[in-house]
Every structure is written in structure tokens, then in C-alpha cells.
TORLO-94157 format. One line per 5 residues: their letters; for each residue x negated, y negated, z negated of C-alpha. Coordinates in pm, whole numbers, plus 32768, in hexadecimal, padded with zeros to 4 digits. Each point is the difference from the previous one (the first is absolute). Example, Ala and Ser with C-alpha at 12.3 -4.5 7.8 and 13.67 -1.06 7.14 Angstrom:
! residues 2
AS) 7B32/81C2/7CF4  7F77/7EA8/8042
This chain:
! residues 366
MNHTK) 897E/6E86/1EB7  8170/8019/7FCD  8119/7F76/7FFB  802F/7F86/7EA6  7EA9/7F9F/7FEE
IKSAQ) 8041/7F17/813F  8124/7F80/7F67  7F46/7FA6/7EA7  7ECC/7F8C/80E3  7FBB/7E9F/7F5F
PGDTL) 7F5C/7ECC/80F4  7E7F/8033/803F  803B/81A6/7FCE  7FA8/80B3/8136  807A/8183/8008
RDIQV) 7F55/811A/80B2  8091/814F/80B4  7F81/80FB/7FB5  80A5/810C/8112  7FB8/7EFE/811E
PGLHL) 7EB5/7F6F/800F  7FB3/7E96/8015  816A/7FCC/7FD7  803A/7F09/7ECF  80E3/7F04/7F4F
RAFEK) 7FC1/7E7A/7FC7  80F4/7F49/7F16  7FF1/7E97/802A  80C9/7EE0/7F4F  813C/803D/80AE
RKSFY) 7FE4/811F/80DF  7F59/815F/8001  7F76/809A/8160  7F5F/811B/80B0  7EB3/7FF5/806A
LYFRT) 7F0E/80FD/8094  7E9A/8027/8003  7F3A/80C6/812C  7ED9/7FEB/80D1  8018/8035/818F
KMGKE) 7F06/80D3/80A4  7F57/7ED3/8066  7FC0/7FB5/7E8B  80FF/7EDF/7FFF  80A4/7FCB/7E9A
RRPKL) 819E/7FC7/8018  80CF/7F93/7F0C  8186/7FF0/80A4  8104/7F95/7F30  8110/8121/801A
GDFPT) 8132/7F51/7F6D  809E/7FAD/7EC9  8094/808D/7EB9  812E/808B/7FFE  8003/7F6B/8154
ITLDQ) 7F59/813C/805E  7FF8/8126/7F37  7EF4/8092/7F7B  804E/8173/80BE  8009/7F11/816C
ARKIA) 7EC0/7F22/7FA5  7F64/816F/7FCD  80B0/808E/8144  7F39/7E87/80D9  7EA7/8041/7F50
RDMLL) 7FFE/81AA/806A  8063/7F78/815D  7EFA/7EE0/7FFA  7EE7/80E3/7F7A  8035/811E/8102
QVAAG) 7FF7/7EED/8121  7EBC/7FA1/7F61  7F77/8173/7FF4  805A/7FF5/8189  7EF9/7ECE/802A
IDPIA) 8118/7F02/7FF1  800B/7EFE/7F6F  8176/7F94/7FA4  7FAE/7E6D/7FB2  7F34/7FC0/8159
EREQK) 8151/80A1/80CA  8103/7F43/7EF9  7F16/7E9A/8073  8021/802D/8176  8147/805C/8028
RPALT) 8044/7EAB/7F4B  8059/7F0E/80DB  7EC2/7ED5/7FFD  808F/7EB6/7F72  7FF8/7EAE/80FA
VDEVW) 7F0B/7F0D/7FEF  811C/7F2C/7F96  806C/80FA/7EEF  7E9A/7FFF/7F58  7FE8/7E79/8018
PRYIF) 80EA/7F97/7ED6  7F07/80E7/7F32  7F08/7F1E/807E  8078/7E9C/7F9C  807D/80BF/7EA6
EHAGQ) 7E7A/8085/7F9D  7F2C/7F28/80D5  808D/7EB1/809F  80D7/7FC7/7ED2  7EE3/7FF0/7F11
KKTGK) 7F47/7EF8/80C8  8055/7E9E/804C  7FDD/8015/81A3  80F5/811B/7F95  8116/7F26/80E6
EDERM) 7F29/7FDB/80DE  7FD2/8164/8035  81A4/801E/8028  7FEE/7EF2/8120  7F21/806C/80D3
YRASV) 809F/817B/7FCB  813E/7F30/8075  7F8D/7F46/8101  7ED1/80B5/809E  8022/817F/7FB8
PSWFK) 80FD/8078/814F  811F/80EA/7FBC  7F54/8120/80D7  7EC9/8003/7F07  810C/7FE8/7EE3
SLSIT) 80BC/8153/804B  7EB7/80C8/804C  7FAE/80E6/7ED1  7EF7/7FBA/7F4C  7F52/8170/807E
EVDYN) 7FF0/7F88/8148  7F67/7ED4/7FFB  7EF3/7FE6/80BB  7EDE/7F24/809D  80C5/7FB9/8149
NLYKL) 813A/7FAA/7F46  7F27/7EC9/7F3B  7F49/7F98/8125  811A/7FE4/80D1  80F4/7F2C/7EE3
HQGLK) 7E71/7F0A/7FB2  801E/7FF2/81C4  814C/7F8F/7FB5  7FDA/7ED6/7F36  7EC1/7F91/8087
ESPYQ) 80A0/7EA1/8030  7FB9/7FC2/7EEC  7EA3/80A5/7F71  7FCB/7F89/7EAE  8180/8079/7FA9
ANRVL) 7F8B/8150/80A2  7F09/8033/7F66  8086/7FA7/7E90  8142/8124/8079  7ED4/80F5/8057
SMLAK) 7F46/7FD3/7EA4  817C/8026/7F27  803C/8125/80F2  7EA8/8086/7FA0  8047/7FF1/7E96
FFNLC) 8128/8071/7FFB  7F95/8157/80BF  7EEE/7FF5/7F34  8134/8015/7ECE  8098/8111/80C1
EKWKF) 7EE7/80D9/7FEB  7FD1/7FDF/7EAA  818E/804D/7FBC  7FAC/811D/80C3  80F3/7FAA/814B
RPLGS) 7EB5/8050/80C4  7EC8/807A/7FF9  7ED8/7FA5/7F50  7EFF/7F1F/810F  8124/7FF7/8104
DPCKY) 8001/7E86/802B  80B5/7FAE/810F  7F91/7E8C/7FF4  7EA8/8032/7FFA  7F65/7FB4/817E
VPRFK) 80CA/7F40/8081  7F47/7ED3/803F  8076/7EB2/7F6F  8022/7EBA/80CD  7ED7/7F10/7FEC
EEKRR) 8069/7EEC/7F29  7F64/7EBD/803E  7FC7/7F1D/7EC6  80EA/7ECF/8029  7FB7/7EBA/7FB4
RYMSE) 8166/7F5B/8000  8059/7EBE/7F77  811C/7F03/7FFF  7FB1/7ED2/80C3  8095/7ED4/7F4D
DERNN) 8114/7FC6/8120  8060/817F/7FB0  7FDB/7F7E/7E93  80E3/7F0F/800C  80E8/80A2/80DD
VIRLL) 800B/812F/7F1F  8029/7F5E/7EAF  814F/7F40/80C9  80AD/8124/8053  7FCC/8075/7E86
LEKKE) 80C7/7EE7/7F94  80E7/8005/80F7  800E/8197/7F4B  8005/7F89/7EBD  815C/803A/7F92
QYPDS) 8061/8108/80F0  7EFD/810D/7F6F  7F66/7F55/7EAD  7F3A/8100/7FB3  7F2A/8099/815D
WAFIM) 7FBF/7E37/7FF1  7F7C/7FF8/7EB5  7F4A/815D/803B  7F26/7F59/8158  7FF8/7ECE/7F5B
LLILT) 7F2C/8086/7EE0  7F1A/80D1/8104  7FB2/7EDC/80B8  7FDA/7EEF/7EC3  7F1F/812A/7F37
GARRG) 7F5B/80DD/813E  80A4/80F9/7F05  7FF4/816A/8107  8172/8060/7FFD  7FDE/8130/7EFA
EIAGA) 7F8B/7F03/7EE6  812F/7F30/802A  8106/8132/8045  7F7D/80DE/7ECC  7FAF/7EA4/7EE5
RWCDL) 80DF/7FC0/7EE6  8080/7F21/7F15  7F14/8076/7EF8  7EB8/7FC2/80DD  8043/7E94/7FEE
HESKL) 7F38/7F39/7F4D  8025/7E8B/800B  7F80/7FBF/8152  7F95/816E/8041  805F/8162/8079
ILRNH) 7F10/80C0/7F54  802B/818B/808D  7F94/8126/7F75  803F/8106/80F1  7F9B/7F5B/8123
KTDHT) 7F4C/8072/817F  7E8D/7FA1/7F92  8025/8067/7EB6  7EAE/8103/8021  7F48/7F1B/7EED
GEDRV) 8113/7FFE/7EBE  801D/7E63/805C  8159/7F60/8004  8052/7F52/8180  806A/7EC0/7FA1
IHLPK) 80AE/7F4F/8109  801E/7E85/7F95  8135/7F3F/8044  8002/7E7F/8058  8132/7F33/7FC3
LAMEI) 80D1/8066/8112  8004/816F/7FD2  8036/7FCD/7E8F  8141/7F18/8061  8083/8152/80DF
IEGLP) 7F91/80DE/7F0F  80C6/7F5C/7F08  8150/7FB3/80DE  7FED/8192/7FEB  8100/80D7/7F42
NTGNE) 7F2F/8076/7EC0  8036/817A/7FC2  7F23/8021/7ECE  7EDE/810A/8060  80AF/803F/815B
ELIIG) 7F56/7F99/813D  801A/7E8B/8054  80AB/802D/8149  80EA/8122/8009  8019/8114/80C2
ISSPR) 7F44/7F69/8116  7EA6/80CA/808A  7FF0/7F7C/812B  80B2/7E82/807A  7FF0/80A1/8157
KLWDT) 8146/7FD8/8078  7FCA/7E3B/7FA7  7E9C/8000/8093  804C/80C8/8132  810A/7EE5/8045
VRKKA) 7F0E/7EDB/7F92  7EE6/8075/80AF  80CC/7FEE/815C  80A4/7EDB/8003  7EC4/7F41/7F7A
GCPDL) 7F52/806B/8142  7EF3/8113/7F60  80A6/814C/802D  7E86/80A4/7FAD  7FEE/7F75/7EB7
RLHDL) 803E/80FC/7ED4  8034/7FCC/7EB2  7E95/808C/7F9F  7F80/7EA0/80F1  8064/7F72/7F4B
RHSFA) 7F10/803D/7F03  7EE5/7FB9/80EE  80A5/7EC3/8029  8025/7F89/7E91  7E8A/805B/8034
SIAIS) 7F9B/7F1C/813A  80B1/7EDE/7F67  7F15/8014/7EBA  7EEB/802D/80D7  804B/7EB6/80FE
SGYNL) 804B/7F5F/7E55  7E8C/8054/7FD8  8001/80FE/7EEC  7EEF/8110/8005  8012/8183/8035
SQIGE) 7FDB/803D/7EBA  8129/7F35/7FA5  80E1/808A/80FB  7FAC/814D/7FAA  8082/7FBF/7E83
LLGHR) 8102/7F6A/8082  8071/8163/80E7  7FA7/80E3/7F03  7EB4/8089/80C6  7F0E/80C9/7F18
DAGTT) 7F19/8015/8127  7F70/7EDF/80B2  7FCF/80B9/8123  818D/7FE0/8014  7FEB/7EB2/7FD9
SRYAH) 7EE3/7FF0/8128  8132/8038/8103  8016/7E7A/7FF5  7EA4/7F96/800D  8051/7F8A/8172
LMDDA) 8121/7F34/7FA3  7EC9/7F35/7EFC  7F55/7FEE/814E  80E7/7F7B/80E5  805F/7ECB/7EBB
AMCVA) 7EB2/7FC2/7FEC  7FDD/7FEB/8166  8141/7EE0/7FEB  7F0E/7F3F/7EED  7ED0/7FFF/80C8
EDIAG) 80B5/7F7C/813B  80B7/7EFE/7F68  7EC5/7F85/7F3A  7F41/8001/8130  8134/7F32/80CC
KITGK) 7FC8/7F00/7ECF  7E76/7FFC/804D  8054/7FBE/8125  8104/7F47/8035  80C8/80D7/80B8
G) 80CA/80A2/7EEF
């Protein structure tokens, strides 16, 4: 390898030096760089970049390479020492990579961003990636115990984050600090809107329609269709087929079947009132109408009612109207009958009301 050959090297060429073992130059489209290949005394292969040509000359690259090889001969790993001296990145500094490479590729990515901003404390964000341990995660999780569901969701998100940090070589493999943190017990909720709550919620939503037209449309579609929040957030105009939304990339798409959301007349009127943006989402820029919903549920006297409970309420009304579990499962997009069976107790309640009514009529006490 000499200066003449280096200058004439074409992209894809590799030039090897005969003076310093392992020293070579690789030519790329826009740069030419010197590298050194060696094995440490422990058998680890290393290929550190020494610099770009002509920022450093061939003679300078040879000197750097010889100095490194002298350290290797003395049993020192110069790359390991360099990495140890490099300041460790903090959780907050690595987080954007998680968003870009992982969260940004899934429909719930915005929810990850929201949880990170709202539920991960600043003291934790400032920790270096390498120093985070079980005790830090346990403290964070316990600090969220007033909201056990949210605490468990945050812990699951951070478990994925640290798993990726191992993949990105920011932490040793198998060092998951979330692994043994005990999750809070989650009781299955059976929360449905009462008739009074439903009337109050719809009345208050109507009052806010002009102020928050997109959020109003979002929540009303949840109420009228029993759809999941993510399904409404991700629905596009091209998914609309007459009075149906046909989603091809949805939560329960394990069998290759489409998710069909049936749109009653009122739901269609809401959609027809939205600005049609071609292949964009039905409701642009909203993954969760949280601000409006928090205001409405508090004023309606049901502050514990979640957006997902609107889906349960849809099922409750369907059962009280005489529909069976199979029909309800089809409307809600359940592929597993066991998922719909959680509403079986409502059918018992409805049947008991019918039995009481009939008994009253038979005895004249109805």
C-alpha cells in the first residue's frame, strides 16, 4: 500500500499494508478509511477505525497501528480501554433511538412516548444506561403503585428498552434490570357506563363538539362501534367501504382475516363530516383524545371510566338488547370465543331481569 494506490483506489477496494500487519484501507463512495485488524490475548477480534485519508496520512496510520499492536503484545486491549474511558450515555440520551428504531414502527409508539414523558421520573432518565439496576426499576415501579395498570405498562416498555440496549451493546447481554421486578396484581375490570352516565357523557361531548371536533368524532366513534382506540386511530379513508371499516393490519390479525368494523348510520354521519384527506387517517394527528375525555368523564361523574370501557359498555348494551355472545364477538373483532366469554355474566343478569318480569306477570305482581 502506498499513496499512489490509495489515491487511485475505487469504492469497494481494500488495500493491505505490507509494513504493518493488519493495517488496511477501505475505499467507500465518499471516503477512504484506515482500519487495523488484530486479536487480543483473550482471542477477541478487533477492527478499529484509525481515521480517514487524507485527514491522516499513511505514515500516521502506520504509527497509530504500531502503537496499538505494542499494547496488544503487552496484554492490553486498547479498544476496551477506550470504551471504558468513554462516558456512558444516559437513559434520556438513548431514548430517541428507541423511538426511532422500535416505537416509531408500531401503532402504539405514541403511547410509549406519552408514558415516558408522564410516568418516567427525571431522576431515572438521568441515570447512565450501564448503572441502571433492579433497585432503580423497583423504586420507579413502586412510585407508580397508585396506578398499578400504568405501572406495569411502563415496566414492560422499559424491559423492551433495556433489551434493545443489550442488542445495541450499551449493556452486557443478559443484564435485564427489569427481570425480577414484581408486577402489581391486575384485577380484571368490569366497568360499564350506566344509562345516566351514558346520557351525561354524550350530552357533555355534544357541548364540546365545536371546540374539539376531531376528539369529539374520535370518542363518538368508539361509543357507537365498540372499536378499539388503536383501530380508530389507525383507520384510513381507504379502509372505508360503504358502511364498514375493513382493517388489514390490526391487533387480532393472527389468522390473516380482516377486522371489519360495522358503522351504524350515526357513525357514518360523523365520518362524512370529517375532511377527506385521501389515504391519510380518518382523524389526523390524534392517537388518543385524552384531553377531552378527561374533562368529560369528570364532569359526567364517572372519573374512573376509561376509553377502553366504552368498548365494554357497547358489549353490555348489545347483550341487554338480546344479542348473543357469538354476535357480540363478531362485532368486537374477537377471534377467540374465550375473549367474549368475559361478558357471559351480563347475559345471566339480562336473563334474570326477563325471569323476574315474567314471574311478576304470572303472579300479577309485575
